[in-house]
C-alpha positions as CSV (number, residue, x, y, z in Angstrom):
1,P,288.0,-94.5,-107.0
2,E,291.4,-95.8,-108.2
3,I,292.5,-96.3,-104.6
4,V,289.3,-98.1,-103.6
5,K,289.7,-100.4,-106.5
6,N,293.5,-100.9,-105.8
7,E,294.5,-99.6,-109.2
8,P,297.4,-97.4,-110.2
9,Y,296.6,-93.7,-109.9
10,G,298.2,-90.4,-110.7
11,E,297.5,-86.7,-110.7
12,K,293.8,-87.3,-111.9
13,A,293.1,-88.5,-108.3
14,D,293.7,-84.9,-107.3
15,I,291.2,-83.8,-109.8
16,W,288.6,-86.2,-108.3
17,A,289.4,-84.7,-104.9
18,L,288.9,-81.2,-106.4
19,G,285.5,-82.3,-107.5
20,C,284.7,-83.4,-103.9
21,I,285.8,-79.9,-102.7
22,L,283.7,-78.1,-105.2
23,Y,280.6,-80.2,-104.4
24,Q,281.0,-79.6,-100.6
25,M,281.4,-75.8,-101.2
26,A,278.2,-75.8,-103.3
27,T,276.1,-78.0,-101.0
28,L,277.8,-77.8,-97.6
29,Q,277.9,-81.5,-97.4
30,P,280.3,-84.2,-98.7
31,P,279.3,-86.0,-102.0
32,F,280.0,-89.5,-100.6
33,Y,279.1,-90.3,-97.0
34,S,278.0,-93.5,-95.2
35,S,278.7,-95.0,-91.8
36,N,279.2,-98.4,-93.6
37,M,282.6,-98.5,-95.2
38,L,281.5,-101.1,-97.9
39,S,278.6,-98.8,-98.8
40,L,280.9,-95.8,-98.9
41,A,283.4,-97.6,-101.2
42,S,280.5,-98.6,-103.6
43,K,279.2,-95.0,-103.8
44,I,282.7,-93.7,-104.6
45,V,283.3,-96.3,-107.3
46,E,279.9,-95.8,-108.9
47,A,279.8,-92.0,-108.4
48,D,276.6,-92.4,-106.5
49,Y,276.0,-88.9,-105.0
50,E,273.0,-86.5,-104.7
51,P,272.9,-84.3,-107.7
52,I,272.9,-80.6,-107.3
53,E,269.6,-78.9,-107.8
54,E,269.1,-77.2,-111.2
55,G,269.2,-73.4,-111.1
56,T,271.1,-73.2,-107.8
57,F,274.4,-72.6,-109.6
58,S,275.5,-72.0,-113.2
59,E,275.7,-74.9,-115.6
60,R,279.5,-74.5,-115.7
61,V,279.8,-75.3,-111.9
62,I,277.5,-78.3,-112.2
63,D,279.3,-79.6,-115.3
64,M,282.7,-79.1,-113.7
65,I,281.7,-81.1,-110.7
66,K,280.3,-84.0,-112.8
67,W,283.4,-83.9,-114.9
68,C,285.8,-84.0,-112.0
69,L,283.8,-86.7,-110.1
70,N,283.9,-89.1,-113.0
71,P,284.9,-92.6,-111.6
72,D,286.8,-93.4,-114.9
73,P,290.2,-91.8,-114.8
74,D,290.4,-91.8,-118.6
75,L,287.3,-89.7,-118.9
76,R,288.3,-87.5,-116.0
77,P,290.1,-84.1,-117.0
78,D,293.6,-83.2,-116.1
79,I,294.6,-79.9,-114.6
80,I,295.2,-78.4,-118.0
81,A,291.7,-79.2,-119.2
82,V,290.2,-77.8,-116.0
83,S,292.2,-74.5,-116.4
84,S,291.1,-74.2,-120.1
85,R,287.5,-74.6,-119.0
86,I,287.7,-71.6,-116.6
87,S,290.4,-69.6,-118.3
88,D,288.0,-66.7,-119.1
89,L,286.9,-66.4,-115.5
90,M,290.6,-66.5,-114.3
91,M,291.5,-63.8,-116.7
92,K,288.6,-61.6,-115.6
93,L,289.5,-62.1,-111.8
94,M,293.1,-61.4,-112.5
95,D,292.3,-58.2,-114.3
96,G,290.3,-57.1,-111.3
97,L,293.1,-58.1,-109.0
98,Y,295.7,-56.1,-111.0
99,T,293.3,-53.1,-111.1
100,S,292.9,-53.2,-107.3
101,Q,296.6,-53.6,-106.8
102,N,297.4,-50.6,-109.0
103,S,294.8,-48.5,-107.1
104,L,296.3,-49.4,-103.7
105,E,299.8,-48.6,-104.9
106,R,298.8,-45.2,-106.2
107,K,297.0,-44.5,-102.9
108,A,300.1,-45.6,-100.9
109,E,302.3,-43.3,-103.1
110,R,300.0,-40.3,-102.4
111,D,300.0,-41.0,-98.7
112,R,303.8,-41.3,-98.7
113,K,304.2,-37.9,-100.5
114,R,301.7,-36.3,-98.2
115,A,303.6,-37.6,-95.1
116,Q,306.9,-36.5,-96.6
117,K,305.6,-33.0,-97.2
118,F,304.3,-32.8,-93.7
119,F,307.7,-33.8,-92.1
120,L,309.5,-31.4,-94.4
121,E,307.4,-28.5,-93.2
122,R,307.8,-29.6,-89.6
123,D,311.6,-29.6,-90.1
124,K,311.5,-26.2,-91.5
125,I,309.6,-24.8,-88.5
126,R,312.1,-26.7,-86.2
127,V,315.1,-25.1,-87.9
128,T,313.4,-21.7,-87.6
129,Y,313.1,-21.9,-83.9
130,D,316.2,-23.9,-83.2
131,G,318.5,-21.2,-84.6
132,P,321.4,-19.4,-82.8
133,D,319.1,-16.7,-81.3
134,E,319.4,-17.3,-77.6
135,D,316.5,-15.1,-76.8
136,I,314.1,-18.0,-77.5
137,E,315.6,-19.8,-74.5
138,T,315.1,-16.8,-72.1
139,S,312.3,-16.6,-69.6
140,Q,310.6,-13.7,-71.4
141,D,309.9,-15.8,-74.5
142,R,308.9,-18.9,-72.6
143,V,305.2,-19.9,-72.4
144,N,303.4,-21.2,-69.4
145,F,302.0,-24.0,-71.6
146,L,299.9,-25.9,-69.2
147,T,299.5,-24.6,-65.6
148,L,297.3,-26.1,-63.1
149,W,296.1,-22.9,-61.3
150,H,294.3,-23.2,-58.0
151,C,290.6,-23.3,-57.8
152,S,289.0,-20.7,-55.6
153,T,285.5,-20.7,-54.2
154,S,283.7,-18.5,-51.7
155,Q,284.6,-21.0,-48.8
156,T,287.8,-22.9,-49.8
157,T,290.8,-22.6,-51.9
158,E,292.2,-25.8,-53.4
159,T,295.6,-25.9,-55.1
160,F,296.6,-28.7,-57.5
161,S,300.1,-27.4,-58.3
162,N,302.2,-24.8,-56.8
163,E,304.8,-24.7,-59.6
164,P,303.7,-24.1,-63.3
165,T,305.1,-26.2,-66.1
166,W,307.3,-24.2,-68.4
167,L,307.9,-25.1,-72.0
168,S,309.9,-23.1,-74.5
169,L,308.5,-21.9,-77.8
170,A,311.0,-24.0,-79.6
171,L,309.9,-27.2,-77.8
172,I,306.2,-26.5,-78.4
173,S,306.6,-25.8,-82.1
174,Q,308.6,-29.0,-82.5
175,F,305.6,-31.1,-81.5
176,V,302.6,-29.1,-82.6
177,G,304.2,-27.9,-85.9
178,F,303.4,-24.2,-85.6
179,A,304.6,-21.2,-83.7
180,L,302.8,-20.1,-80.6
181,T,302.9,-16.4,-79.7
182,S,301.2,-16.4,-76.4
183,V,299.3,-19.0,-74.4
184,S,297.1,-18.3,-71.4
185,A,295.2,-21.5,-70.5
186,G,294.5,-23.2,-67.2
187,I,292.7,-26.3,-66.0
188,C,290.5,-26.0,-62.9
189,V,289.3,-29.2,-61.4
190,S,287.7,-29.4,-57.9
191,Q,288.8,-32.3,-55.7
192,K,285.2,-32.9,-54.8
193,K,284.5,-34.2,-58.4
194,L,287.5,-36.5,-58.4
195,R,287.0,-40.1,-57.2
196,Q,289.2,-43.1,-57.0
197,I,288.8,-45.7,-59.9
198,D,287.6,-49.1,-58.7
199,D,289.8,-51.5,-60.6
200,P,288.3,-55.1,-60.6
201,I,291.7,-56.6,-61.4
202,Q,293.2,-55.0,-58.3
203,R,290.6,-56.7,-56.1
204,L,291.4,-60.0,-57.6
205,L,295.2,-59.4,-57.0
206,V,294.4,-58.5,-53.4
207,Q,292.5,-61.7,-52.8
208,L,295.3,-63.7,-54.4
209,H,297.8,-62.0,-52.3
210,K,295.9,-62.9,-49.2
211,I,295.8,-66.5,-50.1
212,I,299.5,-66.7,-50.9
213,F,300.4,-64.8,-47.7
214,I,298.4,-67.2,-45.6
215,T,299.9,-70.3,-47.1
216,Q,303.5,-69.0,-46.6
217,L,303.1,-68.3,-42.9
218,P,305.2,-70.5,-40.5
219,P,303.5,-73.8,-39.4
220,A,300.9,-73.4,-36.6
221,P,301.6,-75.3,-33.3
222,H,298.2,-77.0,-33.6
223,H,296.0,-78.1,-36.4
224,H,294.2,-75.1,-38.0
225,I,291.2,-76.1,-40.1
226,K,290.7,-72.7,-41.8
227,R,294.4,-72.5,-42.9
228,R,294.1,-76.1,-44.1
229,L,291.1,-75.1,-46.2
230,V,293.0,-72.1,-47.7
231,E,296.0,-74.3,-48.6
232,R,293.8,-76.8,-50.4
233,F,292.0,-73.9,-52.2
234,K,295.3,-72.6,-53.4
235,K,296.4,-76.0,-54.6
236,S,293.2,-76.3,-56.6
237,L,293.8,-72.9,-58.2
238,F,297.2,-73.8,-59.6
239,Q,296.7,-77.5,-60.2
240,F,297.6,-79.1,-63.6
241,G,295.1,-78.2,-66.3
242,S,293.9,-75.1,-64.6
243,D,293.5,-72.1,-66.9
244,P,293.5,-68.2,-66.2
245,Y,289.7,-68.1,-66.7
246,N,289.2,-70.6,-63.9
247,L,291.5,-68.7,-61.7
248,K,289.5,-65.5,-62.3
249,V,286.2,-67.2,-61.6
250,E,287.3,-68.8,-58.4
251,L,288.9,-65.6,-57.0
252,S,285.7,-63.7,-57.9
253,K,283.6,-66.2,-55.9
254,A,286.0,-65.8,-52.9
255,I,285.6,-62.0,-53.1
256,I,281.8,-62.4,-53.1
257,E,281.9,-64.8,-50.1
258,E,284.2,-62.4,-48.2
259,L,281.7,-59.5,-48.8
260,L,278.9,-61.5,-47.7
261,N,280.6,-62.5,-44.5
262,E,281.6,-58.9,-43.8
263,N,278.0,-57.8,-44.2
264,S,276.8,-60.5,-41.8
265,Y,274.8,-62.1,-44.6
266,Y,275.1,-65.6,-43.1
267,E,274.1,-64.8,-39.6
268,P,270.7,-66.2,-38.5
269,T,269.5,-62.8,-37.3
270,N,269.9,-61.2,-40.7
271,S,266.6,-60.7,-42.4
272,R,266.8,-61.7,-46.1
């Protein structure tokens, strides 16, 4: 209001702004609004705003908004008066904040000690199996940890790996954290149950590679309309303002058109 009336203003203008913020948080609309600037200035000076419905919020909230939106700066509170009015709420919230902080700190300390204990036990096991005894490194103490044995059926024999993967006991215990005495495990997967993954991104990259390859070919001796169309299409893909999403959409459309042409979709004899 002081600014509208061209009067000197101080920190209490910020308190009036705080009242506007509280009002909009409570009602989800600004306290003063009008498309006519003269009408808006009149509402601000006269504190003409829609009152908050009774019972929607506590009396403290409603009184605080009225107090902060007072058009007279002498009757409007300063920040000290506002703080004193809500000091009990602030202390209650700060107590809850400190309690939560202390609880999180204790939990973090417990997690730190638990992790430290785990790493100490792992180091003890590592020292036990990394000692000077060279028998650990010999082949008789090694473990065939993960071997892909061949899969045999009544008709065919399929082999995935001819050489097993050998890991020493010391190396295994270093990662899993405990000693292994013997391991006899194998994975048997038939090639008939394996299939190639269809990556949609790869199809987009293949289509983009085709476009770039065509546009980088040497100039044709005569005018080639299809190549001209491809060059214009590439230019539209990478023009100023184009984004990755638009590039993905256009390449997907090109892939669909290519599939339709390969399946003779546009031929007149095709029944649709």
